C-alpha positions as CSV (number, residue, x, y, z in Angstrom):
1,M,71.2,33.7,25.8
2,R,70.4,30.0,26.9
3,Q,69.7,32.2,30.5
4,I,67.8,34.5,29.4
5,M,65.5,32.3,27.6
6,H,65.0,30.3,30.4
7,L,63.8,33.2,32.9
8,F,61.8,34.4,30.1
9,G,59.9,31.4,29.7
10,M,59.4,31.3,33.6
11,A,57.6,34.4,33.1
12,L,55.5,33.4,31.2
13,L,54.6,30.5,32.5
14,V,54.0,32.5,35.8
15,S,52.0,35.1,34.4
16,S,50.0,32.6,32.5
17,G,49.4,30.4,35.4
18,S,45.5,31.8,36.4
19,A,45.0,31.0,32.8
20,L,46.3,27.3,32.5
21,A,44.4,26.9,35.7
22,A,41.4,27.9,34.1
23,W,41.7,25.1,31.7
24,E,39.8,21.8,31.7
25,L,40.7,19.1,29.7
26,N,38.1,16.9,31.2
27,M,34.3,16.7,30.4
28,P,32.3,18.0,33.6
29,R,31.0,15.9,35.8
30,G,27.7,17.4,36.1
31,V,24.6,17.9,38.6
32,T,22.3,15.3,37.9
33,E,22.3,11.5,38.0
34,T,22.7,10.8,33.9
35,S,25.5,13.5,33.8
36,H,27.6,11.6,36.3
37,T,26.9,8.2,34.8
38,V,27.7,9.7,31.2
39,Y,30.9,10.8,32.5
40,D,31.8,7.6,34.3
41,L,30.4,5.9,31.0
42,H,33.5,8.3,29.5
43,M,36.1,7.6,32.0
44,L,35.5,3.4,31.8
45,I,35.8,3.8,27.4
46,L,38.6,6.8,28.3
47,W,40.8,3.9,29.9
48,I,39.6,1.3,27.7
49,C,41.2,2.8,25.0
50,V,44.5,3.7,27.0
51,A,44.7,-0.1,27.9
52,I,44.2,-0.7,23.8
53,G,46.9,1.8,23.1
54,V,49.6,0.8,25.6
55,V,49.0,-2.9,24.7
56,V,49.0,-2.4,20.3
57,F,51.9,0.3,20.9
58,G,53.9,-1.2,23.4
59,V,53.9,-4.6,21.6
60,M,54.5,-2.7,17.9
61,F,57.6,-0.8,19.8
62,W,59.1,-3.8,21.5
63,S,58.7,-5.5,18.0
64,I,60.1,-2.8,16.1
65,Y,63.3,-2.7,18.9
66,A,64.2,-6.4,19.5
67,H,63.6,-7.4,15.6
68,R,65.9,-4.7,14.6
69,K,67.8,-5.1,11.2
70,S,71.1,-4.4,13.0
71,K,70.7,-7.3,15.5
72,G,70.3,-9.2,12.1
73,A,66.6,-10.1,12.7
74,Q,65.0,-12.1,10.3
75,A,61.7,-11.7,9.1
76,A,59.4,-15.2,10.1
77,Q,57.6,-16.4,6.9
78,F,54.2,-17.8,7.6
79,H,50.4,-17.3,5.9
80,E,47.3,-17.6,7.7
81,S,47.3,-18.7,11.3
82,T,43.4,-19.1,12.0
83,T,44.7,-19.1,16.0
84,V,45.9,-15.8,15.4
85,E,42.6,-14.7,13.1
86,V,40.4,-16.0,16.2
87,I,42.1,-14.3,18.7
88,W,42.0,-10.9,17.4
89,T,38.4,-11.4,16.5
90,I,37.0,-12.5,19.6
91,I,38.8,-10.0,21.7
92,P,37.8,-6.7,20.2
93,F,34.3,-8.5,19.8
94,I,34.3,-9.1,23.7
95,I,35.8,-5.1,24.5
96,L,32.7,-3.8,21.8
97,I,30.1,-5.9,23.7
98,G,30.8,-4.2,27.0
99,M,31.5,-1.1,25.8
100,A,27.9,-1.7,23.8
101,I,25.7,-2.4,27.2
102,P,26.3,0.2,29.6
103,S,26.4,2.3,26.8
104,T,23.0,1.3,25.1
105,T,21.7,1.6,29.2
106,T,22.4,4.9,29.3
107,L,20.9,6.0,26.3
108,I,18.1,4.5,27.0
109,D,17.6,6.0,30.3
110,M,18.0,9.5,28.8
111,Y,15.5,9.1,26.0
112,D,12.9,7.6,28.8
113,S,10.8,11.3,29.4
114,S,7.7,9.7,30.2
115,E,6.3,10.5,34.1
116,S,7.8,13.8,34.0
117,D,7.0,16.4,36.9
118,I,7.4,19.9,34.6
119,D,7.3,20.4,31.1
120,I,9.3,22.7,29.3
121,K,9.3,23.6,25.8
122,V,12.1,25.6,24.3
123,T,11.9,27.3,21.4
124,G,15.0,28.8,19.6
125,Y,14.7,31.8,17.7
126,Q,17.5,34.4,16.1
127,W,18.6,34.7,18.8
128,K,17.0,33.8,21.7
129,W,15.2,31.1,23.6
130,H,11.6,30.7,24.3
131,Y,10.7,29.1,27.4
132,D,6.6,27.7,27.8
133,Y,5.7,26.0,31.4
134,I,2.9,23.9,29.3
135,N,1.4,23.3,32.3
136,D,1.4,26.4,34.9
137,G,0.5,29.2,31.9
138,V,4.2,30.8,31.9
139,D,6.2,31.8,29.2
140,F,9.0,34.3,28.7
141,F,11.9,34.7,26.0
142,S,15.7,34.7,27.4
143,V,17.8,37.1,26.2
144,L,21.6,37.9,26.4
145,K,22.2,40.3,29.5
146,T,25.9,41.1,28.6
147,P,26.3,44.7,27.7
148,K,27.1,46.4,24.6
149,E,30.3,48.2,26.6
150,E,31.9,44.6,26.9
151,I,30.9,42.8,23.6
152,Y,33.4,46.0,22.1
153,N,35.9,46.0,24.7
154,E,34.9,49.6,26.2
155,Q,34.8,48.4,29.7
156,E,36.3,45.2,31.7
157,K,34.3,41.8,30.8
158,N,32.6,39.9,34.1
159,P,33.7,36.4,34.4
160,N,30.3,35.5,32.7
161,Y,30.7,37.5,29.7
162,L,28.7,36.1,26.8
163,L,26.7,33.7,29.1
164,D,24.6,36.5,31.2
165,V,20.7,36.0,30.6
166,D,17.9,38.2,31.1
167,N,15.5,35.6,32.1
168,E,16.9,32.8,33.9
169,L,15.5,29.3,33.6
170,V,14.4,29.0,36.7
171,V,13.6,25.2,37.6
172,P,13.0,22.9,41.4
173,I,15.4,20.1,42.8
174,D,14.2,16.9,42.9
175,K,12.1,16.7,39.8
176,K,12.0,15.4,36.4
177,I,11.6,18.1,34.2
178,R,11.2,17.3,30.2
179,F,12.1,19.2,27.8
180,L,11.0,19.8,23.9
181,F,12.9,21.5,22.1
182,T,11.9,22.9,18.4
183,A,12.8,25.9,16.4
184,N,11.3,28.9,14.8
185,D,13.9,30.0,12.3
186,V,16.9,28.1,11.9
187,L,18.6,25.2,13.5
188,H,19.9,25.8,17.0
189,A,21.0,23.1,19.5
190,W,20.1,23.7,23.2
191,W,23.2,22.7,25.4
192,V,24.2,22.8,29.4
193,P,27.1,20.7,29.5
194,E,26.7,20.5,33.9
195,I,22.7,18.7,33.1
196,A,24.3,16.6,30.4
197,I,21.4,17.9,27.8
198,K,22.9,18.9,24.1
199,K,19.5,18.4,21.6
200,D,19.2,20.1,18.4
201,T,15.7,22.6,17.9
202,I,14.5,22.0,14.4
203,P,12.0,23.6,12.8
204,G,8.4,21.7,12.2
205,F,10.9,19.3,14.5
206,I,9.7,18.1,18.1
207,N,12.7,16.5,19.8
208,E,12.7,15.7,23.6
209,S,15.1,15.4,27.0
210,W,14.9,15.1,30.2
211,T,16.6,16.0,33.3
212,R,16.5,15.8,37.6
213,I,18.8,18.4,39.1
214,K,20.0,17.1,42.3
215,E,21.9,20.5,43.7
216,P,20.8,24.0,43.6
217,G,23.0,26.5,41.5
218,T,23.3,28.2,38.6
219,Y,24.1,26.7,35.1
220,R,25.3,28.3,32.2
221,G,25.4,26.7,28.4
222,Q,24.8,28.1,24.9
223,C,23.7,27.5,21.7
224,A,25.7,24.6,19.9
225,E,24.5,25.1,16.5
226,L,26.3,27.7,13.8
227,C,22.7,29.8,13.5
228,G,23.7,33.1,11.9
229,K,25.7,35.9,12.3
230,D,25.1,36.4,16.4
231,H,25.2,32.7,17.3
232,G,27.7,33.7,20.1
233,F,25.2,35.7,21.8
234,M,23.2,33.0,22.4
235,P,23.5,31.3,26.2
236,I,21.5,29.3,28.0
237,V,21.1,30.0,32.2
238,V,19.6,27.3,34.5
239,K,18.6,28.3,38.2
240,A,17.6,25.1,40.2
241,V,16.1,26.4,43.0
242,T,14.4,24.6,46.1
243,Q,10.4,24.0,45.6
244,P,9.2,26.4,48.1
245,E,11.5,29.2,45.9
246,Y,10.2,28.1,42.7
247,D,6.6,27.8,43.3
248,K,7.2,31.4,45.1
249,W,9.0,32.3,41.4
250,L,6.1,30.4,39.6
251,A,3.7,32.9,41.5
252,D,5.5,35.6,40.7
253,Q,5.8,35.0,37.0
254,K,1.7,35.0,37.3
255,A,1.6,37.9,38.6
256,A,3.6,39.8,36.3
257,G,1.9,38.1,33.5
258,A,-1.2,39.5,34.8
259,A,-0.4,42.9,35.2
260,K,1.3,42.8,31.6
261,A,-1.7,41.6,30.0
262,A,-3.4,45.1,32.3
263,E,-0.4,46.9,30.6
264,A,-2.2,46.7,26.8
265,D,-5.4,48.7,28.5
266,K,-3.5,51.8,29.6
267,D,-3.5,55.4,28.1
268,W,0.1,55.4,27.3
269,T,1.4,59.0,26.4
270,L,4.2,58.8,24.0
271,D,7.0,59.7,26.3
272,E,6.5,56.5,28.2
273,L,6.5,54.6,25.0
274,V,9.8,55.9,24.2
275,T,10.9,55.3,27.1
276,A,9.6,51.7,27.1
277,G,10.6,51.5,23.1
278,A,14.0,52.2,24.1
279,A,14.8,48.7,26.4
280,V,12.3,46.7,24.1
281,Y,14.9,48.1,21.1
282,Q,18.1,47.5,23.2
283,K,17.2,43.2,23.3
284,N,15.4,43.0,20.0
285,C,16.4,44.6,17.2
286,A,20.0,47.1,18.7
287,A,22.1,43.8,17.5
288,C,21.4,44.0,13.8
289,H,20.2,47.8,13.4
290,M,22.8,48.9,15.6
291,P,22.0,50.9,18.7
292,D,21.9,54.5,16.8
293,G,20.0,53.2,14.4
294,S,23.1,53.3,11.3
295,G,22.0,49.3,10.3
296,M,25.2,47.1,8.5
297,P,23.6,48.0,4.7
298,P,22.8,45.9,2.7
299,A,21.3,43.0,5.0
300,F,20.7,45.1,8.0
301,P,19.3,48.6,7.0
302,A,20.0,52.1,8.5
303,L,16.4,52.9,10.6
304,N,17.9,56.3,11.3
305,N,16.7,59.0,8.4
306,N,14.6,55.6,7.4
307,P,11.2,56.7,5.2
308,M,9.6,54.0,6.3
309,M,10.1,55.6,9.7
310,Q,9.2,58.9,9.5
311,G,6.3,58.9,6.8
312,D,2.9,59.5,8.3
313,D,1.2,56.3,7.2
314,V,2.5,53.2,10.1
315,T,1.1,50.1,8.6
316,A,3.7,49.5,6.3
317,H,5.8,50.1,9.3
318,M,4.1,48.2,11.7
319,E,3.5,44.7,8.7
320,V,7.4,44.8,8.8
321,V,7.8,44.7,12.7
322,I,5.1,42.4,13.4
323,N,4.9,40.1,10.4
324,G,8.8,40.3,9.1
325,V,10.3,40.3,6.0
326,P,10.0,36.7,3.8
327,G,13.7,35.9,2.3
328,S,14.9,38.4,4.1
329,A,16.8,38.3,7.8
330,M,14.0,40.5,9.1
331,A,12.2,38.2,12.1
332,A,8.2,38.6,12.5
333,Y,7.9,39.3,16.0
334,G,3.9,39.3,16.2
335,K,4.6,36.4,18.3
336,Q,7.3,37.4,19.9
337,M,6.1,40.7,22.1
338,T,3.5,41.9,23.2
339,A,1.5,44.5,21.8
340,V,2.4,46.8,24.7
341,D,6.3,46.1,23.6
342,L,5.2,46.2,19.9
343,A,3.6,49.5,20.2
344,A,6.6,51.0,22.0
345,V,9.2,49.3,19.8
346,I,7.8,51.2,16.8
347,T,7.3,54.2,18.2
348,Y,10.9,54.6,20.4
349,K,12.0,54.3,16.3
350,R,9.7,56.5,14.9
351,N,11.0,59.5,17.7
352,T,14.3,58.7,17.9
353,W,17.8,60.0,16.3
354,E,17.2,62.3,13.3
355,N,13.3,60.6,13.2
356,K,11.5,62.9,14.9
357,T,7.6,61.8,13.5
358,G,5.6,63.2,16.9
359,G,3.4,60.5,16.7
360,M,2.7,57.4,18.7
361,V,1.5,54.0,17.9
362,S,-0.9,52.9,21.0
363,P,-0.8,48.9,21.9
364,A,-4.9,48.8,20.5
365,D,-3.5,50.1,16.8
366,V,-1.4,47.1,17.2
367,Q,-4.0,44.8,18.1
368,A,-6.2,46.0,15.8
369,F,-3.5,45.6,13.1
370,M,-2.9,41.7,14.1
371,D,-6.8,41.0,14.2
372,K,-7.9,41.9,11.2
């Protein structure tokens, strides 16, 4: 039996070898000077704590062993020793000062976001991030890209499961990047371990941080605050590139933004809006109302066979999508989407599943509603 159990245990170790190899017990060293400093500080404090533990527990266990009752040891009788009290006060004081000086220096450096090269405003939404390159006129939302099939175990999960987004935060290397953090709805926390940033995003409040990434690469993180049912589906992807690559990306983003703005004046057909609306719905609505429109009542009502989706008056439908429903989980999408995306998703919901109104809402209709 012992041999069988031994072989079984060895088999488990071999079979789980790849999983064990992926375990990381320590924090990452990161790719910024700040992350290196934080890592070195962490290791310094760790080894100081180890040394204190070894000394304290070593003396304690030696005392227990050397002065045990079986050897006839008698407890010493003494009361108040000024020398001992001074020693065990001075030594911890020196240790704490030795730990406080590098810690304070690091914290001061982490909070100094002055003289930045790029300013980016990060806004947390349920459950997506909005990035605004303040001085460059570029902004976009970043949303989870992991397919629903992987989430529901209908296909094999990729290596970056739940850590892929549709729009990465692109930044240049060797530039000081200042982040301004806030939130639109509830508390979130923007956390990317490899660049040593973890900041709460709070509605009505601005937090600051900065980074200077030395190495090109893709660095992943996620929301580190419990922000609702889809908290686990709110990843962050930072892509650091060379300055020429960044300049090209920035120019492409500006061109795409101009093209997107021009779409509002296009004469859209029903089929075009439904097709565009399907992508908008999957990206923004399917998590709560389900891909088939069945919803999750009572918190998230079904959209399929919904009287609001099937009625001739679209005003109430636009009101809910654009301005949200106060006191409920329905967010206001008027500031999160363009008029084209709003028109597309509204038209899609009114002409999909068993909702077959045959009518469409144009971007001009949406814009007129928002301008009222």
